[in-house]
N, C-alpha and C positions, 0 to 999 in steps of 0.2 A: 374471533366473536365481533363481530361487528353493531355497532347502536348507533340508531336514528335518532335523533330527538325534535323534536319540531317547536320552534316559540312562535305562538300565537297571540295576539294582542287582546289584551281582553276588552269586553263590551264597552264596560263604563266610563273608561280612561279617553283623553281625544286624539287624533291620531300626530297629535305633537312629538310625542317622545320620542317616537319610533315612524322610521317609514312605512307605504300605507303597505306595500310589495310584503309578501308571507318569506319568511327567511325559515333556510334548514340548514341545518348543520350535517357535515356527512360524518364518517365513523372515522375513528384514525388508523383505520388499515388499508385506506379508498385514498389517503393524503396524498399529493406528489411528493417525489420526494424533494424540490426546488421549494414547497413551500412544506417543510419538514416541523416546524416553530407556531403551526395555528394553533393548537392547543394553548398556546401561553400569550401571544399577540391578540388574535381574532375573539373578540366580547361575544362576539353568534356561534361561536364552535364549545360546545358544550358537550361532555362526557357523562355516563350512568352513574359511574361509580370511581374512586379512588385506585384501583388496581388500573383500569385502563388506564388512568391517567399515568401510572409510573410505566403501562408496557406501550405507551407514547411517547415516552420521553426515554428508555431504552432503546426504541426504533429508530427516533430522530437521533440519538448518539451511534448508533448503528451505522445511518445512512452517512453520514458527515463525514468525512473522511479527514481524519487530521494527521495523513502523511502531505509532507511538501516536499517538492523534488526542488533542488538547489542547483542548477547546474556549474559544472565545474570549467575554470576558465583554457584551462591547461588542456584538456581533452574533449569540449565544446563537439567538435566533427567526429569523434573518435569510437567506430564500431568495435573495440574492443572489447572482450570479457574483463578483463585484469587493467583496463582503461577505461571506465564508465565515463557516460557525456557527464551522470549529476550526481550527486548523492540526494539520498533520504532519510531526513530527520522528523524530528515527533513534534506536532506543533501546539502548543499548550493554554494557545488563545482559545477564550469562548463567545461563538457569534450573539452569542444572547446575553444584554446591558445588565450591569449590578443591579439596576432599579425594576428589570421587569419581576416580578414574584412567580417562582416556578411551584404554588403550594395547587393547591386542586383547588376550582374555584364551586365546587360542590360547598365546601364546609360551610360558606356563608348561607347559601342556599338550606343548608338543613338546621343553620341558628337561628334563623327566619323563621322554618315550619316549628320549630321547639319551640319561639317565643310566641306563635298563635295558638300551638295547643295549651299552651300555659295558662294566653288569655279565655282559652274559651272553659277553664276550667277554677281556675282562679279569677273571681269576679272583682276582688282588688288590683289586680295587676292589670296595669296602665300602657298598652303596647305602644313602642316609640313610631310616630309619626314617621312616615316616606317622604324625605322630600328628593323631588325630581329636578336634576339638572335640566339647565336651557338648553333645550334643544336645536338652536342656533338652526332655522329654517334657512335663513336669508343667509346664514354665514358660512361655516367649514362643512356643514351638513346639508346642503340645499343641493348635492346630486343625487342624496337618497329620495329626495322626491319627485323626480322623472323617470317616465316607462316609454316605454316604446312601444306604440299601440301595435295591435295584432290585426293585420289588414291584408287578407290571403289573395285581394286582387290586386291591390296596389303597393309595388314593390319601393320607387324612392318615397320614402316621407320623413318627412320633419320630427323631432321629438316633442311628444304628446307632454304637453306640462299638466303637471297634478297639483290643484292649490288646496289649501289648505282650508278643512268647514269651518264656517261661520260658530263662533260659542256663545254659548249664553253667558258663563260668567266668565267673566276676566280672568288669563292666568297671572299668579303669583311669581315668580321668578324669586329664589331663595336669594338672601344677601351676599354678597359677593366675600369670598376669603381675606381676611388684613393680612395674608403675609402675600400677597400678590396684587399689585400693582392694578388699579383700575382700566379696563382696555377702553380706546376712542370710540366714539358713537359711531364715527361715519369711519369702515374702511370696505376694502376689496381683497379678499381671501378668494385663493383657488386652487384647491388640493384635489388630491390622488392618491387614493386608498393604495398600501403595500401588500395588506392583506387579505383581501376577497373579491372577486369580482363576480358578475352575474354567472358568467362564461363556468364556473368552476361548481356548481353546486350538484347535488345529488337529484333523485327522483322527486321530480314536484310533489308540494304538498296536498296530501286529500284530505280535507277537512270532514267531521263526524257529520251525521243529520241526527235529526229529531223530526217520528214520523206522528204527526197527530191522530189523534182519534178517529176512528170510519173515514181515514183516507188510505189509499194506496196509490204514490205517485209513481207514474210512468218513467222514472228516471232513476228508482231501486232497481230496474231488472239491469241495469247497468253496472250493480256494483260489485261483480264478479271481473269485471275489466278496470286493470294496473295498467300503470306505465312499462311500456314496451311487450305487452300483452292484450293487446288493444286497444290501446293510446298511445299516440293520436289514432280516429277512427281511421281507417281507410275504405275502400269499397266494401272489400267482406263485410267490414262491421256495419256498412249503412245497408248492406243489403240481409244481414242476420235482424239488423231491428226490423225492417222493413216485412220478413216472415213472422216473426214476433207481433207486432201487432196487427195481418191476418189472423194468425192463429186465434189472439183472443178475441179478437170481432167474431170469429166463427164459432169459438164457444160461446159466446154469446149469444149466438141465434139455435145451439143444442137446444133441442125440449127437454125440461128438466126429469129428474131423474125419479120425480114424482107421480109423475102421468105413464101411467100403464098403458095408457092407450097408442102413445106415441113412441112405443120403447123399438118396436120395429124402427119405427125412422129413424130414428140416435144410430142405431146398429148401422143400419147402411149409409148415414152420414159417416159415422167412425169409420168405417170400411172403405168410404171412397176417401178420407182423408188418409186412412193409412196406406192407403197405394201410392196417393201421391208423395206422402213424406217419404216412402222407400225408392220413388222413380226419383227423387231432390238427391237423394242419399246414391244412388246409383250413377247420377250425372257428375255428382260430386268424388266418388269413388273411382270415375272416367279421367276427368280432370286431373286429378294427383297421382294418378299413374302417366300421365302424357306428360306432366311436369318432371313426374323422377324420371320418365324415361329418356326426356329433355335433357335433364340434369346429368342421366348416365351415358349419354352420347357425349354431353361437352365433356366429361372427366375422361372419356376412352379417349376425347383427342387432346385433350392436354395431357392423358399419358403418353401417346404415342408422339407428342411432339416433344416433351421430357424423356421420351428415351432414345429420341432423332437426336436431341440437342448432347444427351446424354454421350450417344455415340458419333457426335462430330467432335466430342471436346477429346475421347480416346484416339481416335484418328488425330487429331490435332497433334495430339501430344504424344503419340506413337513417331508420325513425321519429326516431326522439333525434333527429338530422342535422336532419332535415324539422321537428322541434318544436323545436329551438335555431333554425333560422333563422326560422322563422314566429314564435316571442320575440324578436328581435333583431327583426325587423321592427316587432313591437306596440313592443317599447320604441322603435323608432326614430321610427314612427308620433307613440309618446306625446312626445317630447322636443320634435317639431317643435310638435304641437300646443300645450305648456306654452311653448315658446317664442312661437308668434304669439299665445297669448293675452295672454305677459307686456308683447309691442310693443302689443296691441290695449290694454291696458290702460294702457301709458306714454302715445300716443298722445292717449287718454279725458282723463288729467290737463292737455295741453297742446294742446286742440281748436286755437285759435289760433293757435298756432304761433308765439308768443314765447319767445324766449331768457331765459331765466332765468340771473341768477347764482346761483351755491353760496350760501349761508346755513348760513357755517362753523358758528355759534353753534347754529343746530338740529342738525345733525352731531353737533356733542360731547354736546349736549343729550340725543339720543335716542340710548339706548343697543343699539337693534335698527338704527342705521345703519350704512354702510360702513367708519366712523372704528373703531368696533370690532369688527364681526364682515365682514371683507370678503369678496366670493362668490368662488371659484376660477375661478366663468367667465369673470371680468374681469379676471384676468389674476395673482390675489393669493394664495400661500400661504400661511398664517401660521405652517405645522408644517415649514418648508422649512429652516430653521435651530434644528430643534430639539434637535443635536449637540453644539452650543454648550453647552448645559446639563448634559451629560451629566459626571458625574463620571470625571473619566480619574487615576488612580491606577497606579504601577508595579508595588504591592502587588495589587492585586485583578487586573490586565488580563494576565498574567505569571502564566506556571510558576515561575521561579526567583522572582520578587518572595513567590508564594506559599510557597514553599519557607524563604525567607529570614524570612516572616513568622511560618512557623511555628516557625521557630526561636528565636524572642524569645518565645515565649510560655513560662509555667509548665507545667512537667509537668503538675500538678494537672491543667488542661485538657484534652492528651489522654490522659492516663493516668487516666482517671477512679478516685477512690476511691468503693469501695463500703463503708459502716457496719453492723453489722448493728444491724434493730431494737432499741430497747429494749421492754421490756415491759411494758405500760401500768398504768397503777395504779385498780384499780378503786374501792379507797374512799379514804375521808376518815381526816386523822389520827386524829378519835376515831372510828372502825371503821364509820362507815355507807355505806352501800351509793350510787354515785354516781351520779348520774341518766343519764349516757351510759351505764353499767354497767347501769342499769335497762331502758333503752331497746333495748339491746342482747339484753335475755334476753328481753323482749319478742318485737322481730322475730325471735330462732333458734326460738321456740316456735311462733310463725305461721307461719315456711318450712316446721318438722316439721310442723305441718296438713297445708299442703300439699302438700309431700311427699306425707304417707299416703297423700290423695285420689287424688293421682295412680297412685301406685303401689297403689294399692288392688286386691287380689288379688279376680277373682270368684269364687263359689261354682262347687265341682267338680258334675261335671255328677253325674244319675243312674245308678247301676249300669243299664245293658241288661237288660230284661226277657229275652233269647235271647243264647244262647250264640253267641258271637263266636273266630273264630279267633286265636288269638295266633302273630306267627309267632317262630321262635328264628331269635335275632340269630348269624351267623358268628362263631365264636369266633376272637381275636385272637390272635396272636402273644404270646406272653413278651415281658413287657416285663423290657430289660436292666437288670441295677440293678449298682451300683457299690458294690464293698467295701473298707469302709477298712483301711489297713493300720493304726492305731493308736490310740489315743482320743486323738490330739493333735490329730491329721489332723480328726478327727470335730468336736470344740471346736473349730479354726478356721474349719471351713467354718460350722458355728450362729452363730459369731459374724461371721462376712460376713453370712449372712443375717440376721439380726439387724439389722446397721449397714444392711442393702437397704433393711429397712422403715422404721428408722427415716429413712433419705433419703425416702421416698416419700411417708412423713407426713408429712416437713418442705414436701416441693413443695404439696403438697395446700393445708396449714397458707397458704402463701407467695399461694397463687393465689383464694384466698377473702380473702384480705387486702388483694389487687392490686382485686379487685373491687368491694371494701366503700371501698379511698380511691377508686376512680374512679367511684364512685356515692355521695358523700357528701353532695356539694349535692345531688342529687335527695333523699335521706334528709333533710338539714335540711330543704326546702321541702315537704316530707310532712307533716314536724314543726308548721312553722311554718304550714299550711293547714289542717291534720286536727284538731292534737291541743290546739287552744285552744279556755278555756269559755268562756261568754257573757258574763261580764263582761269576759275580753279581746276578743270580735269586738267589744262594743258600745263599748270605747273605740279599739279599729283604725279602727269607722266613725267618731266624733268625728273623730277627729285627721286622716281621710280629708278629709272634709266642711270644716274648716278650712284643710285644705292649699288646696281648692280655690276656697276665697273667698281667699284671698291671693293664688291663679297670677288670678284675674280680675282683681284691683285692680291686679295690677301690669302687665297687660297692657293695660288703659285707662289708667294713666298712660303707659307708653310708648307710645300711640299720639296722647295729645294733645302728646309732647313730638314726636315726629316728624311732626306738623299743623305745629305751630311752624317745628319746623326746615327745613319742606319752602317755605314760603309766605317765610322768611329767605332760603333759597337761591335761591327764585326771584327775589329782588328786587337779589338782588346780581347774579344771575347775567347779569338783564338789561343794568343797570350795564356790568358789565365786557365783555358783548358788544359793546353798542354804540362802548367803547374800545377794546376787541381790532381793531374792524372795522375802526374808522379807520386804526389805526396800520400795519395787515398791507396796505394798500388802498397804503399811504403808501408802505410798504418795496418793495409790487412795484414801484411804480411809480420808484421809486430805481435799482432792480435794472434795467428793463428801458432806461433811460435810458445807466446805467453799459456795458449788454452791448452795444448798437447801437454809440456812441460807438468802445467795442474793438472792434467787428467793420469800424468802418471805418477807423480806425487800422492794423488788420492786412491789412485787404485793400490799403490805401496802400503800404505797407513788400511786401506782395508781388508786387505791380505793380512796383517799381523793381526786385527783386530777378531779377524774370525779364525784363526788359530788358537791366539787367547780363548775363546769363547769356546771351542771344541775343545781343549786341555781339561777347561773347566769342567766343562758339560761329563767329560768320561770320568773325573776323579767322582763327581757327585754320585753319577751312576755307579761307580762299583761300590763305593761307600755304601749304600743302597739298598743295592743285592745282599752286602754283607750284616746290616742290618735287620732285613725281610727273614734270612736263614736261621741268623739268632732270636727271634719274634716266633719261627715255627715250630720251631724245636721245643722253644717252652713252653709254645700253648698245647704240644702235644704232649707234655709232663702234664701240665694243668688237669689237660681229660683225661688220661690213663689214671691222675690221683685221684680226680673228681669220680670215675666211674668204678674205680673200687673200695671209697670210701661211703657209696650210695648201697653196692650191695651190700657191703657189712653194716649199714643201717636198714638196709629190710629184712637181713638174716637175724641181728638183735630183734629189731621190732616182733618180726615174727614167734620167736624164739620165747619172749616176756610174754606174748600173748595168751603162747598157750600155756606157760608155767604158769601165768596167774589164773587161765580159767582151771584146772587143773588143783590148783589149790583150792580155788572157791568152794569150787568140787568137795574136795578132801574136807575144808575149814568146817562148811555146811554139814558133811556128815558127822562131825566130831563133834561139831556145837552142837549137833540133835543127840547125839548119848551125853554127851557130858549133861545136858539137861535135864534129861531123864531121871540120870543118876543125882544130879544137884534135888532135881524136886526131891526121888525119894528120900537121900539124906537130911533134904530141911524140914524134912515131917518127923524125922527119926532126932536129930541133932539135938544138942545141950548148950546153955551159954558159953559154957568154959570151949564145945568145940566151934563157936562162929566165931569167937575170938583168934583162935589159933588160923582158922578158913582166912581172917582178914589180914591178918602178920603173914602168910603165905602168897595170897596175892602181892599186898604191896613189895613184899621183896622179888616176886618173877615180873612184876613191871618196872620198877625202877632200877634195880641192878641192871638188866639185862641192855638197857636205854644206853647206860651211861656204858657199860662196854663198847656196846655196838656205835656211838660216837667215837670213841678210841679209837676203834678201828678204822673206822673211814679216815680220820686225822693222822694216821700209819698207812694208810694205804699210798694217801696224799700226797705226803713226806717220800714214800718210795717211788710214786709214778714222776712227782716234779722235777730231779736233776734227771732223766728217762727224755722228757720235752726240752728243759733247757739246751741239753746236748743238739737235738737237734733241730732247733731254732738257729744254735750258732752257729752250727757247722750249714744250713739254708743260706741266712742271711751272709755270712761272708762269703759265700760262693756268689750271694747277688751284687755284695759290695765292688767283689773284685770283677766283674763284668762291669758295672756302670763305669767304675773306673777307667776299666779299658777302654769303653765307648767314647766317654770323653776325654781321654787321650790322642785318641784317634783323630776326633775332630778339633782339637787343639791345633793338630797339625798343616790343617786348609783357610782357620779363622780363628779369631782371637776367640778365645771361649767367654763364658758370659758366666760372673763367677758368682753370682747371685742366683741362679738357677742350680748349681754345683748341690748334689746331698752331703748333709755334714757326717760328722763320726758320730757325734750323740744324739743325732736324727734315727741315726738308724738303730742304736742304743735303745733310745724312749721306743721305736716301733718294738725291736725284742723284746721289753721289760712289757709292752702292752700286750704280746705274742701270749705271753708264759703266764701273764695272770686270766686272758679269756680261756685258754685252754686248762 
């Protein structure tokens, strides 16, 4: 969502505090990426709410890229992925200085509005006076009071100066702040804004209007036109305005509706006007159709051109592809041809097919052999490890190292000091003119003559014999003049103009001096080649002949010395070659003999190790098979005993449940009969009979319970000896089996005494099993 805020000066204030031109701030969404911090810097950039301020801040943060590329000097020209040319790091620098406020500027406006509302409601509250700063019309804000005039018939016009209007009351400036020293009364300041120019404004400002009573201005008929939709006005808008004026004039000539006598005339006039409007509308439709037809023709033509261009590109791409395939095929054939020729030449050197030994001395004496220049097709790449010779320095390969190295450098390296050149002395101590100055004077005269010939004005033409028409130029507007207030200001202006002239002259002098310094060698060469006398030329020629004779003698001597050295080197090389050949052959024989002996010892040792490993694996496999057989037998026994006990438990549980159900039924039946007899006896018994019944009940309940417990203890004691016998038989066999397994393991490896079961452990397990049973 965009917001456009228009700032308009109030009518009561003078034009000193703000420039005359209307200022319009654009929305945050339409700001260029190069001016993303206008909402912080520009005082005329206003956002409607704090939410928009946050959005502008986020957008500026997203636009500004914090990624910086630091080149790697070791692989600066590399195109490989694993050797990048640069490294990317995250920059923590903030482009906005710390003293710039990042808060929303509308808070101050809200505070001012709250104070105004408080002043309207509370009469005792005094509104603080607004103190305006010095506008500095003649200082740094002077550029705000210039305006480019709009002259449609004149193209090149100077800037129009807008002066401040006269004021009735003198403007009182606020007192200077004691924190800053007072500025001088006279100074020349030239500034250039870095925040906003007139060319980057958005839509022009359209002021509001107030219509007086009983008046309908003609200008309000154009209120619907806006910038980009009718404004600035063109030929079509001017025709529309003329038609609207004609229609208003026609409406004024219509008879009123209240006059019934002229009603027929009004109807005829309206019919005629309606036919005219329909005819005009048809003309407009025809024009639009013609324009659309022309646009359609252009689009079709453009489409055909684009299609032809695409077809041409396709044909060129196909032709390039076929040409590349052809070149590749030719290159392949050429490589095969070269390879075949090379093989034929190699076979031609050795037609008989004899095996020749390598001549090491010949290889090392010939600098064109494979020793000095190996071929890449044979698998040798001399530049494979060239990176080992690259200088690797922390101060040159990393950004931190460069920063540290720069901090160690003295100030005059990073901050060069420019010293003004001293004027050259053109005269000697005796008062004579130097040769250099005389040559400069001569060169200056030659340059002056050349410039005169170059800029020579042609002779004026002869006056015409017949009269010619002389056009009278159109008079220009009067040039605005600037009236100085006092002589002091005029003197200051003249001083500034004189200073500008001095600076321009000094710049021209420096340019000429730099050109002379750049071409000093050329000037000296011209002097040495063209300014010599005849005697000097003869001396130079004699010196040249002597130098050439000395060079020829030195070359002859060097040639003789090189021939002697080559002969001696050849003799020494033959002797050394024979000796080195014998030594190299003996060395190769000894190395081969030792290698074969080492291979035989390694093979014998490996054979013995494999036999030992195979025997160990065979024993382990046999022992594992025996253990698995025994485990399988024990598992089968356990499964059989488990099935038997499971079936016995099911049968016993079924019998117990059936007996319990039958007993419950019989008990309920007997209880019912006993209850009937008891109720009948209860109705007829005496006190003595009641005591006898109680005694019989106590005897029948207590005595059978004691007998039942005694019988259970007797049965448990009788079964205990059978359980103990069964446990002893089972654990004795288990103990014998485990001891047998450990005895077998002891034959192959050292037994682990901590893991062997002890006899006491078996006894404890037997006792625990007996108690559980």
